[in-house]
C-alpha positions as CSV (number, residue, x, y, z in Angstrom):
1,X,-1.2,-11.7,20.1
2,X,0.6,-9.6,17.4
3,X,-0.5,-9.2,13.8
4,X,2.1,-8.3,11.1
5,X,0.9,-5.6,9.0
6,X,0.8,-5.3,5.1
7,X,2.3,-1.9,5.1
8,X,2.1,-1.4,1.5
9,X,-1.6,-1.9,1.8
10,X,-2.2,0.5,4.4
11,X,-0.2,3.1,2.7
12,X,-2.2,2.5,-0.5
13,X,-5.4,2.9,1.2
14,X,-4.3,6.3,3.2
15,X,-3.0,7.5,-0.2
16,X,-6.2,6.5,-2.2
17,X,-8.4,8.4,0.6
18,X,-5.7,10.9,0.7
19,X,-5.3,10.4,4.4
20,X,-2.3,11.5,6.6
21,X,-1.0,9.3,9.8
22,X,-2.7,12.1,11.9
23,X,-6.2,11.7,10.3
24,X,-6.1,8.0,10.7
25,X,-5.0,8.3,14.2
26,X,-7.9,10.6,15.0
27,X,-10.3,8.1,13.4
28,X,-8.7,5.4,15.5
29,X,-8.9,7.4,18.5
30,X,-5.1,7.3,19.1
31,X,-1.9,9.5,18.9
32,X,-0.3,9.8,15.3
33,X,3.1,8.8,16.9
34,X,1.4,5.3,17.5
35,X,-0.1,4.9,14.5
36,X,3.4,5.7,12.7
37,X,5.3,3.4,15.0
38,X,2.8,0.3,14.2
39,X,3.1,1.4,10.5
40,X,7.1,1.3,10.6
41,X,7.2,-1.7,12.8
42,X,4.7,-3.4,10.8
43,X,3.2,-4.9,13.7
44,X,0.5,-4.5,16.1
45,X,-2.3,-6.2,18.6
46,X,-5.3,-7.6,16.9
47,X,-7.3,-4.9,18.6
48,X,-5.1,-2.1,16.5
49,X,-5.6,-4.1,13.3
50,X,-9.2,-3.9,13.5
51,X,-9.1,-0.3,14.3
52,X,-6.8,0.6,11.5
53,X,-8.9,-1.4,8.9
54,X,-12.3,0.2,10.1
55,X,-10.5,3.5,9.8
56,X,-9.6,2.8,6.6
57,X,-13.0,1.4,5.6
58,X,-11.2,-1.9,4.5
59,X,-11.7,-5.5,5.8
60,X,-8.8,-6.5,8.3
61,X,-7.6,-9.6,6.1
62,X,-6.8,-6.7,3.6
63,X,-4.2,-4.9,5.8
64,X,-2.7,-8.3,7.3
65,X,0.3,-10.4,6.2
66,X,-0.7,-14.1,5.5
67,X,1.1,-16.5,7.7
68,X,2.0,-13.9,10.5
């Protein structure tokens, strides 16, 4: 199942933590290119959304778009 991401919220959380895409990818355990694709596309799997939220230290509800 695909989750629509709130990319603005993700970018804001990354900026607040001064985190690069590469750093986020490292914390998630995946390649920076994959994280970049997820953010640019605005979608990912539920598992990836959970990994993003964990890496950013936020609740998953903060990074997904309602009604998706």
